[in-house]
N, C-alpha and C positions, 0 to 999 in steps of 0.2 A: 477671361475667366473659366474656372474651371466649372464642371457640373454642377454641382451642388450648393454654390454662391448663394447665400440669401436663403439655406435652409436651415432651419434650427431642431437640434435632436435632443430630446431627455435621455440617456442612457442610465437605467437603472440596472445593471447587468453587473456579474462578477465572473471572477475566473475567467477564462479563455475566448468561449462561443460570441458569450455577445458584447462584450468587449471588443472584441476584433471587427464583429461587424460596425457597431460605429466608427471606429476606427477607419475602415477602407471608405465610407461617406466623408469623415470629416478630412483624410487624402486629399480628397476631391472637392475640397473648398465649405462642406459642411460645419457649420458651429454648432457643437457637441459638447454638451455641460451633461459631466457623470454624477451622477448624485449614489453616496454613500450615507451609512446611518453613522452619526456622530463615535458611537461607542464600538462600530463593529465594521471596521472600514473592507473593501473588497481582499478575500483572502489571497489574491494573486501576489498584493501587496508583500507580503510577509512570504513568498515563495519565491526559491530560487536556490542556487547551490553557494549564494555569496550570502553569509550569516548576517556579514553587517550591514547590506543594505535591505536585507529582512526586517531587520530591528530597525530601522530606517524608515520602515514603510515604505520603500520604492525598489522591492524585490523584481530580479529581473521579468517574471511572468508577468508583473505590470509593467515593466518598463515595454514592453515588447508593443502594448496595441494600449498605449497611456497619450501619445503627444498629438498635438494639434485637439485636446481638451482642455475643459476649465471645469474644475472641480469644484463641487459644494457639500455640505453636511444636511440631510434632511433624519428626520423621525417621523416615519410616516406611520406610526401609532400614537401619534400625537394629533390630536385636530389641528394644534396650531404650523404641526410640519405639511399635512396633507394638504392646507388650506395653500400651503406655499405654491405644493406641486400643482394645484389648479389654477393658481395664476397661471404657473410658465407653463402649464398645459394648454390655456386659452391664445398663447401666442407662439406655441410651437408646432413643427408640418410633422414629428415626430414621436415617438415614444418604446423605447424597446425596453422589455423587461426579461428576465431571467429565474420569476422565483418558482415556487412549486404551483401548479396550479391551482387556481382558485383561491391564493394570497391576495391578491389583489383586489378582487371581487369580495372579499371579507370585510375590506380595508375601506369600502368604495369608489375604491380606484380603476374597477375594471372596465373594458371595453365600452360596454354600454354607459356606464355613468360618464365617463372623458368624452365621449364623441358628444354626447349633450352639450357640454360645455366647448366641443369645437367638432362640426362635424367634417372638416377639412384633415383632421387626425390619423395619421399611419401608425395602428397602434401594434406592433410587434411583439407576441410571446414564444418567447424560445425556453423549451423544456425538454427533459428526455425524454420523454414518450406521446408527446401530444395533451390537447387539455381535454378530450376526452376520451374515450374506449377502456379497458380493462383494467391498462397498465396506465390510465392516467395520473394518477394520484402518486406514482411512485417518482423517485429520484433520481439521479447517476450520474457519473462523471463519464468521461474519456472513453476508461477502462475499462469499466460496466457495459459501458453499449457495447465495446469492442466482442464482452464477453458476449452478450444477449443478439448479438445480430449474427453472428456466425463466422464473422472476420475472424476472431481466434482462433477456430477451430481450422479453417485453411489458411493459418500464416504458421509456419515451420518445417521441417522435415517429416516424411512418415514414420520417422522414429522417436522426432522430440518435436511435439506439437499439444496443447495449442500454448500460442506464444502470441504476448501482446505486440502492440507496431513499437519500434522504439521510441517514435516521438508521439504526441499527442494530436494526429490525425486527424478524427474524427470532431475535436473542439474546432480545429482553422477552418475543415470544411463547413463545420454546421455556421463559424461564421462569416466565409465566403459565401455560403448560401444565404444566409440570411441579407448578406449585402444588397444579392443577385434580388432578390425578393422584395426590399427594401425599395431599390432603383427601380423593380417593375410598378411595384404599388405606388410612386410620384411619377413615373412617367405616365401611368392611367389617369392619377389624380388631375393631372394638367389636361386633360382631355374631357373629364366628366364633372371634375370639381367635386367629388366625392371621396371621403378618408376611406379605410381599408381596416381590415383586421386579417393579420397574419400569423397564422398557427404553424411554427413550425417546430420540427420535431428530429432530435441528433440520432433515431433510433430511425426515423425515415433516409436522412441525410447519409449514416453507414450501410443502409443497403442501396442506396443510389450509387454508393462506392463500389458496389458488387455487380451494379447493373447486368455485365455480359453473364456473370454466375448465375443473378437469380431466371432472365429469359434462359439461360441452358437447363437449369432445375425444373421451370413451367414449362420449357417446352419437349423433354426428354426425359426428364425425373431423376437425371443422374447430377447427383450433387457434386460441388471440387470438391478436392479434396488438399489437405495440405504436399507441397513439391518439392519445399523449398529452395534451389539455385536452378533448379532443370524446370525448363517447357515442354511441352509436348514437344517441338522438337530439338533436336539435339544443336543445331546451329544457331537456336536462341534461348542459350544457357550460360553460366559460369563455370570456368574453368581456373586452374592451378596452374601457374607460369612459374619461373624462376624464384620470385622474389615476391608473390602478392597473386589476387585474383583479377581475373578479367572478365567481363559482361559481355559475351553477344550479340549480338541483335539483329543477326542475319533474319529475319521473322519469312520475308514472302519470298516467294520464288526466285524473283530476279536476284533478289542480296543472297540467296544460298547457292544462287548458279556463281556468283561475285566473288563471295569467300572460298568455296574449294577451287575457285581460280586461282584466288591469290593464295593459296595454301598448296600449290605445286599437285591440287587432286581435283582436278574438272572431273573424271570420271563418277567422282560421288556425287555430282548434281542430280537432283530430283526432277522430273517433269510435271510432279503432281504431287499434294498434300498426303497425299496416301501411303505412295511410297516413301516418302521421308518418317511417318509414322512408323512403318513396317521395319523401317533400317536405323531405326533410333538405335540401339543397342550398339550398332556395329560403328551408325557416325560420332558417339558419346567414344567410343574407344578409340577413333583415328586423332579426333578432337585433340581428346586428353594428351595424347601422347606428342602431337605437334606441339601444343599451348607450352609446354614444360621447353620448347626451345630456345625462345626469350623470354625479356622480363614482358612485367605486365605493358609498363610504359612502349616499349617498345612497339608490343602490340598493338596499342591503341596508336599509334602515332603510322604504322604501316598501314591497320586496316581502314582505318579513316581516311586516309588518302586515297584508298580504292571504293571511296562509297562504299565500306562496309560499318554498318554500327558496333560501333566496339568500347569501352571505357574499361581503364581501369577502374578496381573499386575504392574508394577514398574513404577515408574516416572525414569527420567534419569539419576540421581546422584544415585540413588541405582545401576539401570545397571550397570553404571561404576564403581561400590563398588565392583562388583561382585568378587570373588578370581579367579572364573575360565579365566575371563580376562585376566588376568599376566601367566596362563597357556600357554595362546594363541598366546602370544606378538605382540596382536593386535594395542599396542599404544607404541608410542614412547615418552620418557617424557625429554625435555632439561630442566636438574638440575641447568644448568645457566643462563637460559635463551636465550636469544640469541640478535641481536647488534637491537636496538630500543625496544627490550619488558625487563624489565630489572626483572621481574621476574621467578620462572622456569612455564613452562608449558608442555600440553600435545596434541599430534597429530594422528590423526588415520594413519595407517601406512598400508595393505593391507590387505584384505578380504582370505587370505591362505599364507598356508607356503609351502613350497617345500623343498626335503632331504639336498637338498646342493644349494647354488648359490640365496637363495630366498630373497626377497627385504627387503630391510634396509635401515635407513636414515643416512646417512652420515653427512650432511651438515645442518643448520639450514636455516630457511627463510630467502634472500635478502632482504635489503634495496633497494632502490630507485636507479639501475644504478649503485650499487654498486663495479660490474665488466667491466661498461663500457672500462673505459683506458684497462685493461689487455686483454680483448676480442680482442678490437680495433689492440693491438701490435702484438695479435696473428696472427692478418689477414693481416699484415705488415704496417701497417701505424705508423709513426713516431710521435714523441712525439710533433713534430712541428704543422702535420698536427693533430694529435690529437686535440693540442691545437686551431687551425684553425678552427676545425668543431664545438668544443664546444662553440667558440667564436661567430660562424654563428646560433647557435641552434639548429644543428643539430642532437645534441646528448646533 
């Protein structure tokens, strides 16, 4: 039995962060029903490098967190659509939404209204800046939050900055934080029987991703600066080799001692971190010369065998080809494709395993509204009522 079997989640989210939060619980057994407007599907369905998939409404951005979900269409601007949602809420455990703050309240679907229908409901709102505060009504995406939060300003080199991350890390960190918050709320409900309101802001998550920088500034008034591939310690930085870059990770005193011994320069090891900082430029010059004597792969193998963290800087395709990933079960491959996806493809699952009842992909990402009739029938709607809802565009 997986942790969230028997839990029903209404996923009224779009793009990446909200859908990823629901996806993570779906991997752990929750029943997830994805709700989209009939004429305005999740924009991730039209996002990704494969234009044919985008045109089919099955873009790779959607495929990433679409598995283990059933999909229905509802027009929440119509009372008939809102009534369907109320029936769903009466039987649900969780509702997740990531629309502009106040939008659901304006529709009569806010926390207070829906918790009155179901006091055990856990209502999670994900937004750019939170539900209140001076920025509460503003909207943003991952890269806008990177700019707002200071992450862009500390990314890059001293000469070339600011630079945004190469991946939508804020979105996925927010989704992961959302899954954590939902898990905590579900556990709390087991003890108290009460529902919960979760207010999750992408900006807050972005600052949490810089927690040590935040603390350093608050404690010393010294803000982080872009340092590129250089760390405060030379033995913890990246260097050119014969054929590429290698990232050294000799971070603590024991590791830097092992590194210098492995390089035949034991006299370079320092007794404390202040000595390392004082001699940084000299250490960097020595390492830069030594690293050019082997290939990146050779250095990785040599140093890892001596318990010194080090890695060749890899491209995405190289990282995914690593045999180690197969041993982790990180990726699920749909060998037969999926509805609207003719070719095989793979998706990330979860970043952890469990001894039993762990995360698992059971079903492929659904087409827009694929399960509308089935879900409505489960709610007690007759075939004639479903047809009427469809005729008026409510579903």
